[in-house]
All heavy atoms as an XYZ file, in Angstrom:
895
protein
N     124.862     26.670     57.765
C     126.282     26.544     57.466
C     127.037     26.183     58.735
O     126.756     26.709     59.795
C     126.822     27.850     56.911
C     126.245     28.207     55.567
C     126.825     29.503     55.094
C     126.230     29.879     53.759
N     126.759     31.126     53.260
N     128.036     25.323     58.613
C     128.886     25.000     59.745
C     128.290     23.978     60.688
O     128.756     23.831     61.788
N     127.212     23.282     60.299
C     126.673     22.252     61.169
C     125.190     22.443     61.426
O     124.586     23.411     60.991
N     124.622     21.496     62.142
C     123.212     21.571     62.477
C     122.989     22.600     63.563
O     123.825     22.807     64.427
C     122.725     20.205     62.969
C     122.845     19.057     61.985
C     122.456     17.764     62.676
C     121.959     19.307     60.782
N     121.839     23.214     63.536
C     121.520     24.200     64.567
C     120.212     23.811     65.228
O     119.279     23.351     64.590
C     121.407     25.593     63.967
C     122.674     26.034     63.296
C     123.093     27.364     63.835
N     124.337     27.759     63.197
C     125.426     28.012     63.858
N     125.446     27.922     65.154
N     126.520     28.369     63.244
N     120.166     23.985     66.512
C     118.963     23.694     67.286
C     118.214     25.000     67.472
O     118.810     26.040     67.680
C     119.392     23.120     68.646
C     118.256     22.741     69.540
C     118.786     22.089     70.790
N     119.741     22.951     71.478
C     119.564     23.449     72.694
N     118.496     23.136     73.377
N     120.468     24.218     73.249
N     116.917     24.929     67.416
C     116.114     26.119     67.655
C     116.238     26.509     69.115
O     116.246     25.662     69.998
C     114.640     25.845     67.318
C     114.384     25.604     65.842
C     114.722     26.814     64.999
O     114.442     27.952     65.430
O     115.282     26.626     63.915
N     116.364     27.782     69.396
C     116.452     28.240     70.778
C     117.597     29.218     70.946
O     118.084     29.801     69.982
N     118.048     29.342     72.163
C     119.046     30.351     72.476
C     120.459     29.959     72.055
O     121.247     30.794     71.663
C     119.051     30.628     73.990
C     117.779     31.243     74.555
C     117.870     31.325     76.075
C     117.551     32.622     73.962
N     120.798     28.681     72.168
C     122.179     28.276     71.935
C     122.293     27.387     70.704
O     121.616     26.390     70.600
C     122.714     27.504     73.144
C     122.606     28.287     74.410
C     121.629     27.997     75.334
C     123.468     29.337     74.653
C     121.509     28.726     76.492
C     123.363     30.069     75.810
C     122.382     29.777     76.741
N     123.192     27.731     69.787
C     123.417     26.860     68.631
C     124.162     25.604     69.065
O     124.956     25.636     69.999
C     124.272     27.713     67.705
C     124.957     28.692     68.592
C     124.019     28.931     69.752
N     123.881     24.502     68.394
C     124.549     23.238     68.714
C     125.284     22.750     67.473
O     124.684     22.180     66.578
C     123.516     22.199     69.165
C     124.051     20.846     69.595
C     124.946     20.992     70.808
C     122.919     19.905     69.908
N     126.592     22.985     67.376
C     127.328     22.525     66.195
C     127.411     21.002     66.168
O     127.243     20.347     67.184
C     128.724     23.128     66.366
C     128.735     23.866     67.639
C     127.395     23.725     68.295
N     127.703     20.452     64.993
C     127.772     19.011     64.810
C     128.841     18.395     65.696
O     128.636     17.361     66.306
C     128.055     18.684     63.324
C     128.329     17.206     63.139
C     126.896     19.118     62.470
N     130.001     19.014     65.820
C     131.084     18.429     66.588
C     130.795     18.400     68.087
O     131.509     17.754     68.838
C     132.390     19.153     66.315
C     132.485     20.511     66.977
C     133.753     21.210     66.615
O     133.735     22.061     65.747
N     134.838     20.868     67.245
N     129.749     19.045     68.550
C     129.418     19.041     69.980
C     129.086     17.640     70.452
O     129.309     17.319     71.608
C     128.254     19.977     70.264
N     128.567     16.775     69.580
C     128.250     15.411     70.010
C     129.521     14.663     70.395
O     129.522     13.894     71.335
C     127.508     14.648     68.903
O     128.294     14.686     67.718
C     126.141     15.246     68.658
N     130.638     14.912     69.691
C     131.900     14.292     70.047
C     132.392     14.834     71.388
O     132.889     14.103     72.226
C     132.944     14.528     68.966
C     132.798     13.545     67.824
C     133.930     13.702     66.841
N     133.302     14.248     65.636
C     133.693     15.312     64.985
N     134.751     15.969     65.353
N     133.061     15.725     63.928
N     132.241     16.117     71.600
C     132.678     16.739     72.850
C     131.854     16.226     74.017
O     132.390     15.898     75.066
C     132.539     18.271     72.751
O     133.278     18.722     71.621
C     133.066     18.949     73.995
N     130.540     16.131     73.830
C     129.659     15.671     74.898
C     129.976     14.227     75.266
O     129.992     13.860     76.437
C     128.180     15.836     74.498
C     127.835     17.324     74.456
C     127.258     15.108     75.455
C     126.479     17.630     73.871
N     130.278     13.390     74.286
C     130.585     11.994     74.600
C     131.936     11.861     75.309
O     132.184     10.877     75.987
C     130.569     11.142     73.335
O     131.622     11.528     72.481
N     132.822     12.846     75.171
C     134.122     12.802     75.838
C     134.023     13.231     77.298
O     134.907     12.941     78.079
C     135.118     13.695     75.105
N     132.953     13.920     77.678
C     132.809     14.422     79.048
C     132.809     13.296     80.078
O     133.547     13.374     81.061
C     131.557     15.327     79.175
C     131.235     15.625     80.626
C     131.759     16.604     78.381
N     132.025     12.212     79.906
C     132.069     11.148     80.915
C     133.461     10.536     81.078
O     133.877     10.243     82.190
C     131.075     10.107     80.389
C     130.157     10.869     79.509
C     131.003     11.961     78.908
N     134.200     10.364     79.968
C     135.555      9.816     80.070
C     136.457     10.769     80.850
O     137.241     10.352     81.692
C     136.127      9.556     78.680
C     135.480      8.372     77.976
C     136.270      8.000     76.732
N     136.444      9.087     75.786
C     135.601      9.375     74.798
N     134.515      8.643     74.619
N     135.842     10.371     73.982
N     136.341     12.062     80.582
C     137.163     13.046     81.287
C     136.806     13.069     82.771
O     137.678     13.177     83.623
C     136.970     14.425     80.670
N     135.514     12.953     83.073
C     135.088     12.934     84.474
C     135.618     11.700     85.189
O     136.037     11.781     86.347
C     133.560     12.978     84.568
C     132.933     14.360     84.471
C     131.417     14.250     84.463
C     133.388     15.250     85.602
N     135.605     10.557     84.517
C     136.145      9.330     85.126
C     137.622      9.483     85.427
O     138.097      9.083     86.488
C     135.904      8.136     84.209
C     134.483      7.642     84.216
C     134.324      6.446     83.304
C     132.875      6.013     83.249
N     132.672      4.912     82.308
N     138.373     10.079     84.470
C     139.805     10.293     84.704
C     140.020     11.257     85.859
O     140.894     11.049     86.699
C     140.466     10.828     83.433
C     140.691      9.766     82.376
C     141.640     10.257     81.294
N     141.181     11.450     80.619
C     140.444     11.455     79.510
N     140.104     10.317     78.937
N     140.070     12.576     78.951
N     139.217     12.314     85.919
C     139.334     13.286     87.002
C     139.017     12.648     88.347
O     139.731     12.849     89.328
C     138.406     14.483     86.749
C     138.371     15.548     87.830
C     139.736     16.211     87.961
C     137.300     16.576     87.529
N     137.951     11.853     88.396
C     137.579     11.191     89.646
C     138.661     10.204     90.075
O     138.984     10.096     91.249
C     136.230     10.472     89.489
C     135.057     11.411     89.306
S     134.828     12.490     90.718
C     134.267     11.323     91.924
N     139.235      9.491     89.124
C     140.300      8.540     89.434
C     141.517      9.277     89.993
O     142.103      8.859     90.998
C     140.676      7.754     88.189
O     141.753      6.915     88.456
N     141.892     10.380     89.359
C     143.032     11.170     89.835
C     142.744     11.748     91.217
O     143.620     11.782     92.077
C     143.346     12.289     88.847
N     141.497     12.179     91.441
C     141.115     12.735     92.741
C     141.201     11.668     93.819
O     141.716     11.913     94.908
C     139.687     13.312     92.682
O     139.636     14.314     91.658
C     139.277     13.920     93.998
N     140.715     10.466     93.521
C     140.796      9.370     94.488
C     142.246      9.030     94.819
O     142.599      8.788     95.968
C     140.082      8.136     93.956
C     138.590      8.207     94.102
C     137.938      6.852     93.781
N     136.586      7.077     93.344
C     136.175      7.079     92.081
N     137.020      6.820     91.111
N     134.919      7.313     91.777
N     143.103      9.016     93.800
C     144.518      8.720     94.030
C     145.153      9.810     94.891
O     145.935      9.524     95.793
C     145.261      8.584     92.697
C     144.910      7.301     91.971
S     145.712      7.014     90.363
C     146.830      8.301     90.116
N     144.802     11.078     94.624
C     145.360     12.183     95.398
C     144.905     12.085     96.852
O     145.722     12.221     97.766
C     144.923     13.519     94.792
C     145.479     14.691     95.531
C     146.697     15.267     95.348
C     144.848     15.412     96.590
N     146.860     16.305     96.222
C     145.741     16.421     96.999
C     143.616     15.310     97.226
C     145.441     17.313     98.013
C     143.324     16.200     98.246
C     144.221     17.188     98.621
N     143.616     11.833     97.060
C     143.093     11.734     98.425
C     143.749     10.569     99.149
O     144.119     10.675    100.320
C     141.555     11.609     98.416
C     140.931     12.945     98.018
C     141.026     11.159     99.770
C     139.428     12.912     97.846
N     143.949      9.453     98.469
C     144.597      8.300     99.077
C     146.031      8.631     99.491
O     146.477      8.273    100.587
C     144.579      7.125     98.098
O     145.268      6.042     98.634
N     146.759      9.334     98.625
C     148.142      9.706     98.945
C     148.177     10.672    100.124
O     149.023     10.536    101.026
C     148.807     10.335     97.722
N     147.272     11.637    100.133
C     147.217     12.600    101.232
C     146.850     11.897    102.535
O     147.438     12.162    103.587
C     146.230     13.747    100.918
C     145.958     14.593    102.141
C     146.758     14.604     99.788
N     145.901     10.977    102.461
C     145.504     10.238    103.662
C     146.672      9.431    104.224
O     146.866      9.394    105.432
C     144.337      9.301    103.357
C     143.005      9.989    103.329
C     141.897      9.003    103.031
O     142.040      8.150    102.161
N     140.801      9.130    103.744
N     147.446      8.807    103.367
C     148.602      8.037    103.831
C     149.605      8.942    104.531
O     150.105      8.611    105.609
C     149.285      7.334    102.657
O     148.408      6.418    102.067
N     149.870     10.093    103.927
C     150.813     11.034    104.539
C     150.279     11.558    105.866
O     151.015     11.666    106.851
C     151.092     12.188    103.581
N     148.988     11.889    105.905
C     148.391     12.391    107.140
C     148.380     11.323    108.229
O     148.578     11.625    109.405
C     146.968     12.904    106.888
C     146.865     14.209    106.105
C     145.413     14.530    105.822
C     147.529     15.344    106.853
N     148.152     10.076    107.831
C     148.151      8.985    108.801
C     149.522      8.852    109.448
O     149.635      8.721    110.665
C     147.754      7.671    108.118
C     147.556      6.533    109.077
C     146.330      6.742    109.947
O     145.318      7.220    109.488
N     146.444      6.393    111.209
N     150.567      8.920    108.629
C     151.923      8.870    109.170
C     152.211     10.058    110.083
O     152.830      9.924    111.135
C     152.944      8.822    108.032
C     152.986      7.527    107.236
C     153.897      7.680    106.022
C     153.436      6.383    108.110
N     151.748     11.224    109.669
C     151.932     12.429    110.485
C     151.236     12.292    111.833
O     151.820     12.581    112.882
C     151.409     13.656    109.740
C     151.454     14.975    110.503
C     152.893     15.402    110.737
C     150.696     16.044    109.738
N     149.983     11.835    111.811
C     149.235     11.671    113.058
C     149.888     10.636    113.974
O     149.961     10.820    115.191
C     147.790     11.276    112.771
C     146.918     12.353    112.126
C     145.539     11.802    111.830
C     146.833     13.571    113.002
N     150.367      9.538    113.394
C     151.055      8.527    114.206
C     152.314      9.109    114.843
O     152.599      8.874    116.019
C     151.417      7.314    113.350
C     150.237      6.460    112.987
C     150.607      5.362    111.989
O     151.720      5.329    111.465
N     149.662      4.478    111.720
N     153.050      9.889    114.071
C     154.262     10.515    114.595
C     153.955     11.496    115.713
O     154.649     11.526    116.737
N     152.913     12.305    115.532
C     152.524     13.274    116.563
C     152.109     12.542    117.829
O     152.511     12.906    118.935
C     151.383     14.182    116.053
C     151.903     15.135    114.979
C     150.756     14.962    117.198
C     150.810     15.932    114.283
N     151.309     11.497    117.662
C     150.822     10.748    118.825
C     151.970     10.068    119.568
O     152.049     10.125    120.795
C     149.788      9.698    118.380
O     148.729     10.368    117.706
C     149.223      8.947    119.560
N     152.881      9.441    118.826
C     154.011      8.760    119.466
C     154.942      9.745    120.156
O     155.446      9.490    121.244
C     154.794      7.961    118.425
C     154.054      6.754    117.908
C     154.743      6.110    116.722
O     155.874      6.542    116.367
O     154.164      5.191    116.130
N     155.158     10.872    119.515
C     156.132     11.850    120.037
C     155.587     12.631    121.232
O     156.310     12.886    122.183
C     156.494     12.802    118.905
C     157.564     13.739    119.174
C     158.883     13.098    118.863
N     159.879     14.153    118.891
C     161.069     14.016    118.462
N     161.433     12.885    117.925
N     161.915     14.985    118.543
N     154.314     13.021    121.165
C     153.759     13.910    122.194
C     152.789     13.217    123.134
O     152.511     13.730    124.207
C     153.029     15.094    121.549
O     151.885     14.608    120.838
C     153.942     15.871    120.622
N     152.220     12.103    122.706
C     151.189     11.451    123.507
C     149.830     12.124    123.377
O     148.879     11.747    124.063
N     149.735     13.121    122.492
C     148.472     13.850    122.318
C     147.432     12.975    121.631
O     147.752     12.154    120.775
C     148.704     15.105    121.488
N     146.197     13.139    122.045
C     145.099     12.409    121.399
C     144.221     13.349    120.586
O     143.344     12.899    119.868
C     144.223     11.701    122.451
O     143.729     12.679    123.362
C     145.025     10.642    123.190
N     144.456     14.644    120.700
C     143.705     15.645    119.939
C     144.687     16.661    119.373
O     145.740     16.907    119.943
C     142.709     16.388    120.830
O     141.819     15.500    121.421
N     144.332     17.244    118.264
C     145.148     18.319    117.724
C     144.271     19.248    116.897
O     143.154     18.906    116.512
C     146.316     17.782    116.898
C     145.919     17.269    115.550
C     146.074     18.060    114.434
C     145.413     16.000    115.402
C     145.704     17.589    113.198
C     145.049     15.524    114.169
C     145.195     16.329    113.062
N     144.792     20.444    116.659
C     144.081     21.464    115.885
C     144.851     21.687    114.595
O     146.042     21.981    114.617
C     143.967     22.786    116.675
C     143.320     23.867    115.822
C     143.204     22.567    117.960
N     144.158     21.558    113.471
C     144.747     21.835    112.163
C     144.266     23.214    111.744
O     143.076     23.423    111.546
C     144.310     20.770    111.153
C     144.730     21.125    109.742
O     145.797     21.756    109.580
O     143.998     20.786    108.807
N     145.168     24.146    111.615
C     144.791     25.502    111.237
C     145.182     25.815    109.797
O     145.403     26.964    109.445
C     145.434     26.511    112.190
O     146.838     26.396    112.121
N     145.249     24.804    108.957
C     145.709     24.996    107.579
C     144.689     25.706    106.700
O     145.035     26.195    105.640
C     146.051     23.645    106.953
O     144.883     22.868    106.803
N     143.443     25.742    107.092
C     142.368     26.388    106.328
C     142.174     25.729    104.954
O     141.731     26.344    104.010
C     142.637     27.882    106.149
C     142.787     28.635    107.440
C     143.135     30.079    107.172
C     143.498     30.789    108.435
N     144.876     30.620    108.818
N     142.505     24.457    104.867
C     142.409     23.746    103.599
C     141.223     22.782    103.619
O     141.235     21.810    104.374
C     143.696     22.962    103.355
O     143.529     22.101    102.253
N     140.208     23.016    102.791
C     139.081     22.082    102.757
C     139.476     20.705    102.251
O     138.869     19.712    102.627
C     138.068     22.755    101.824
C     138.788     23.832    101.116
C     140.020     24.167    101.909
N     140.507     20.638    101.418
C     140.952     19.342    100.909
C     141.524     18.485    102.027
O     141.272     17.279    102.093
C     142.001     19.526     99.808
C     141.479     20.189     98.553
C     141.507     21.709     98.629
O     142.039     22.269     99.617
O     140.983     22.346     97.710
N     142.309     19.108    102.910
C     142.885     18.374    104.030
C     141.776     17.946    104.989
O     141.786     16.827    105.512
C     143.957     19.216    104.755
C     145.086     19.592    103.797
C     144.494     18.499    105.983
C     145.851     18.427    103.229
N     140.808     18.829    105.209
C     139.672     18.468    106.069
C     138.913     17.286    105.476
O     138.495     16.382    106.210
C     138.737     19.663    106.245
N     138.754     17.268    104.160
C     138.099     16.135    103.499
C     138.892     14.857    103.729
O     138.319     13.814    104.062
C     137.962     16.399    101.996
C     137.484     15.226    101.146
C     136.054     14.840    101.524
C     137.586     15.550     99.673
N     140.209     14.937    103.570
C     141.052     13.750    103.781
C     140.945     13.258    105.223
O     140.824     12.061    105.464
C     142.500     14.065    103.420
N     140.962     14.181    106.191
C     140.788     13.784    107.594
C     139.412     13.161    107.807
O     139.267     12.171    108.518
C     140.938     14.977    108.540
C     142.354     15.311    108.882
C     142.816     16.604    108.753
C     143.223     14.344    109.357
C     144.116     16.930    109.087
C     144.528     14.659    109.690
C     144.976     15.960    109.547
N     138.397     13.741    107.194
C     137.035     13.237    107.353
C     136.845     11.842    106.786
O     135.985     11.092    107.252
N     137.617     11.488    105.784
C     137.497     10.168    105.166
C     138.306      9.090    105.891
O     138.163      7.912    105.581
C     137.932     10.239    103.697
C     137.028     11.078    102.788
C     137.636     11.194    101.400
C     135.632     10.508    102.718
N     139.128      9.508    106.849
C     139.929      8.536    107.600
C     139.063      7.883    108.672
O     138.322      8.565    109.379
C     141.142      9.228    108.232
C     142.104      9.765    107.187
S     143.381     10.824    107.878
C     144.482      9.607    108.523
N     139.155      6.558    108.754
C     138.276      5.803    109.667
C     138.542      6.095    111.141
O     137.638      6.153    111.943
C     138.425      4.313    109.411
C     137.807      3.893    108.110
C     137.723      2.379    108.025
N     137.072      2.014    106.791
C     137.713      1.578    105.718
N     139.023      1.453    105.749
N     137.056      1.272    104.622
N     139.803      6.241    111.515
C     140.131      6.375    112.928
C     140.260      7.828    113.396
O     140.766      8.085    114.475
C     141.410      5.607    113.256
C     142.565      5.999    112.351
O     142.310      6.655    111.327
O     143.710      5.653    112.665
N     139.793      8.774    112.596
C     139.835     10.192    112.968
C     138.414     10.673    113.235
O     137.520     10.490    112.420
C     140.482     11.045    111.854
C     140.348     12.528    112.151
C     141.936     10.663    111.677
N     138.226     11.258    114.408
C     136.938     11.854    114.770
C     137.060     13.350    114.496
O     137.652     14.089    115.283
C     136.639     11.575    116.245
C     135.211     11.903    116.612
O     134.384     12.093    115.708
O     134.930     11.967    117.819
N     136.521     13.802    113.373
C     136.737     15.158    112.883
C     135.640     16.101    113.358
O     134.451     15.799    113.253
C     136.779     15.154    111.350
C     136.931     16.501    110.670
C     138.328     17.060    110.910
C     136.665     16.356    109.185
N     136.048     17.249    113.875
C     135.146     18.345    114.190
C     135.646     19.563    113.441
O     136.838     19.871    113.472
C     135.130     18.650    115.694
C     134.537     17.535    116.514
C     135.336     16.516    117.014
C     133.173     17.502    116.764
C     134.803     15.491    117.761
C     132.623     16.478    117.513
C     133.443     15.473    118.010
O     132.899     14.466    118.745
N     134.743     20.273    112.769
C     135.114     21.449    111.991
C     134.466     22.670    112.623
O     133.272     22.666    112.921
C     134.660     21.312    110.517
C     134.987     22.565    109.738
C     135.303     20.100    109.880
N     135.267     23.697    112.827
C     134.763     24.971    113.348
C     135.003     26.021    112.284
O     136.125     26.194    111.806
C     135.491     25.368    114.648
C     135.278     24.308    115.712
C     135.006     26.727    115.126
C     136.093     24.535    116.958
N     133.952     26.720    111.897
C     134.063     27.777    110.903
C     134.042     29.116    111.634
O     133.007     29.550    112.122
C     132.908     27.675    109.901
C     133.055     28.655    108.766
O     134.153     29.119    108.474
N     131.951     28.980    108.123
N     135.203     29.750    111.723
C     135.302     31.038    112.399
C     135.240     32.151    111.366
O     135.890     32.091    110.329
C     136.624     31.141    113.165
C     136.822     30.151    114.301
C     138.205     30.327    114.897
C     135.760     30.337    115.357
N     134.471     33.156    111.675
C     134.373     34.322    110.802
C     134.950     35.522    111.529
O     134.664     35.736    112.707
C     132.919     34.612    110.430
C     132.203     33.517    109.648
C     130.753     33.894    109.414
C     132.895     33.260    108.334
N     135.742     36.301    110.837
C     136.339     37.487    111.424
C     135.485     38.693    111.090
O     134.946     38.810    109.989
C     137.752     37.664    110.867
C     138.527     38.722    111.557
C     139.971     38.687    111.132
N     140.672     39.819    111.711
C     141.824     40.252    111.279
N     142.419     39.643    110.264
N     142.410     41.273    111.840
N     135.393     39.608    112.036
C     134.641     40.837    111.823
C     135.264     41.590    110.645
O     136.463     41.885    110.651
C     134.713     41.684    113.095
C     133.904     42.968    113.000
O     133.321     43.231    111.933
O     133.856     43.704    114.002
N     134.483     41.898    109.605
C     135.055     42.553    108.425
C     135.682     43.910    108.743
O     136.600     44.347    108.064
C     133.880     42.704    107.461
C     132.681     42.247    108.171
C     133.078     41.593    109.449
N     135.214     44.570    109.796
C     135.825     45.861    110.171
C     137.251     45.635    110.659
O     138.148     46.427    110.356
C     134.990     46.546    111.256
C     133.592     46.932    110.734
C     132.722     47.380    111.862
N     132.469     46.224    112.737
C     131.676     46.246    113.791
N     131.060     47.358    114.141
N     131.490     45.170    114.517
N     137.478     44.546    111.381
C     138.825     44.240    111.853
C     139.734     43.876    110.686
O     140.922     44.218    110.684
C     138.777     43.108    112.870
N     139.187     43.193    109.689
C     139.970     42.839    108.508
C     140.413     44.112    107.790
O     141.590     44.284    107.458
C     139.154     41.944    107.552
C     139.898     41.731    106.243
C     138.841     40.618    108.209
N     139.469     45.034    107.572
C     139.795     46.291    106.887
C     140.812     47.088    107.686
O     141.742     47.678    107.117
C     138.525     47.103    106.660
N     140.679     47.091    108.995
C     141.624     47.824    109.848
C     143.024     47.231    109.735
O     144.015     47.958    109.670
C     141.129     47.793    111.292
S     142.179     48.705    112.423
N     143.120     45.910    109.657
C     144.433     45.274    109.571
C     145.120     45.558    108.239
O     146.346     45.516    108.153
C     144.320     43.771    109.792
O     143.732     43.150    108.678
N     144.343     45.853    107.194
C     144.941     46.187    105.904
C     145.767     47.464    105.996
O     146.752     47.634    105.294
C     143.873     46.362    104.835
C     143.171     45.109    104.432
C     143.585     43.822    104.604
C     141.912     45.038    103.781
N     142.665     42.949    104.102
C     141.611     43.666    103.579
C     140.994     45.971    103.344
C     140.464     43.220    102.970
C     139.844     45.534    102.725
C     139.580     44.175    102.544
N     145.334     48.388    106.853
C     145.983     49.692    106.932
C     147.017     49.769    108.052
O     147.756     50.738    108.144
C     144.932     50.786    107.113
C     144.017     50.892    105.923
C     142.727     50.391    105.978
C     144.466     51.449    104.739
C     141.896     50.472    104.867
C     143.640     51.530    103.633
C     142.355     51.042    103.698
N     147.078     48.767    108.904
C     148.037     48.757    109.999
C     149.431     48.474    109.440
O     149.606     47.624    108.569
C     147.641     47.685    111.009
C     148.477     47.723    112.278
C     148.008     46.715    113.310
N     146.563     46.738    113.500
C     145.797     45.656    113.484
N     146.331     44.469    113.274
N     144.495     45.744    113.654
N     150.419     49.174    109.965
C     151.785     48.964    109.507
C     152.294     47.632    110.039
O     152.191     47.339    111.222
C     152.675     50.098    109.992
C     154.079     50.004    109.440
C     154.901     51.195    109.800
C     156.282     51.013    109.203
N     157.132     52.146    109.405
N     152.827     46.819    109.154
C     153.331     45.498    109.506
C     154.805     45.603    109.871
O     155.539     46.394    109.281
C     153.178     44.524    108.332
C     151.784     44.454    107.730
C     150.816     43.783    108.661
C     149.476     43.515    108.035
N     148.627     44.630    107.780
N     155.267     44.796    110.819
C     156.695     44.819    111.154
C     157.531     44.277    109.995
O     157.107     43.379    109.284
C     156.793     43.908    112.375
C     155.584     43.054    112.324
C     154.516     43.847    111.628
N     158.700     44.857    109.838
C     159.610     44.431    108.779
C     160.579     43.405    109.358
O     161.597     43.748    109.951
C     160.359     45.639    108.217
C     161.234     45.278    107.035
O     161.177     44.110    106.587
O     161.966     46.150    106.558
N     160.241     42.127    109.221
C     161.064     41.055    109.786
C     162.422     40.963    109.103
O     163.414     40.593    109.725
C     160.332     39.714    109.688
C     159.044     39.696    110.448
N     158.999     39.753    111.814
C     157.748     39.660    110.028
C     157.749     39.735    112.224
N     156.966     39.681    111.152
N     162.467     41.301    107.833
C     163.743     41.247    107.121
C     164.706     42.301    107.646
O     165.909     42.075    107.703
C     163.526     41.401    105.615
C     162.797     40.240    105.014
C     161.505     40.375    104.547
C     163.401     38.995    104.936
C     160.831     39.293    104.014
C     162.736     37.907    104.392
C     161.446     38.062    103.934
N     164.190     43.472    108.048
C     165.055     44.510    108.618
C     165.678     44.025    109.917
O     166.852     44.273    110.200
C     164.264     45.790    108.853
N     164.908     43.303    110.712
C     165.432     42.750    111.970
C     166.563     41.775    111.669
O     167.624     41.806    112.304
C     164.305     42.055    112.780
C     164.880     41.334    113.973
C     163.250     43.057    113.181
N     166.371     40.904    110.685
C     167.415     39.951    110.310
C     168.657     40.656    109.766
O     169.783     40.254    110.071
C     166.881     38.963    109.275
C     165.825     37.979    109.770
C     165.280     37.169    108.616
C     166.400     37.076    110.845
N     168.462     41.714    108.961
C     169.609     42.452    108.433
C     170.398     43.095    109.563
O     171.626     43.122    109.543
C     169.131     43.506    107.437
C     168.779     42.940    106.062
C     168.579     44.051    105.050
N     167.481     44.942    105.430
C     166.216     44.799    105.034
N     165.878     43.797    104.263
N     165.297     45.661    105.411
N     169.704     43.631    110.556
C     170.389     44.278    111.677
C     171.126     43.270    112.539
O     172.114     43.611    113.191
C     169.395     45.068    112.528
C     168.871     46.276    111.785
O     169.494     46.768    110.875
N     167.691     46.729    112.175
N     170.668     42.019    112.577
C     171.328     41.002    113.379
C     172.676     40.611    112.787
O     173.589     40.227    113.491
C     170.440     39.752    113.495
C     169.230     39.947    114.375
S     168.143     38.519    114.397
C     169.198     37.283    115.090
N     172.826     40.738    111.484
C     174.074     40.353    110.803
C     175.195     41.338    111.096
O     176.359     40.973    111.056
C     173.856     40.276    109.298
C     172.994     39.126    108.886
C     172.903     39.057    107.400
N     171.846     38.134    107.025
C     171.272     38.132    105.853
N     171.647     38.993    104.932
N     170.332     37.268    105.588
N     174.864     42.576    111.333
C     175.910     43.590    111.508
C     176.417     43.630    112.913
O     175.990     43.072    113.826
C     175.388     44.995    111.123
O     174.249     45.288    111.927
C     175.065     45.026    109.655
């Protein structure tokens, strides 16, 4: 009842063939959107790098955004020589920082107004 069933662990309903055939089309659309996004990000990053270079004269910079997508965009740029450093923090220090009292920056701003 409800469609054909395949022997084994997982039933395969009849409508699954329509869903499976839609997967390649969805993947193509996703890949196209991803390429467009990477291209747009690369253009913006290229302008940013040109501005930084013109303004400061720097030939190197450190991106601390922690974004793998941005690193991918930098890596795909022809004129960027990308180096990636993966820093790991001691988990004991992370746990300790959770319990440390943080400064209240908003209180400082409120006191400045008075």
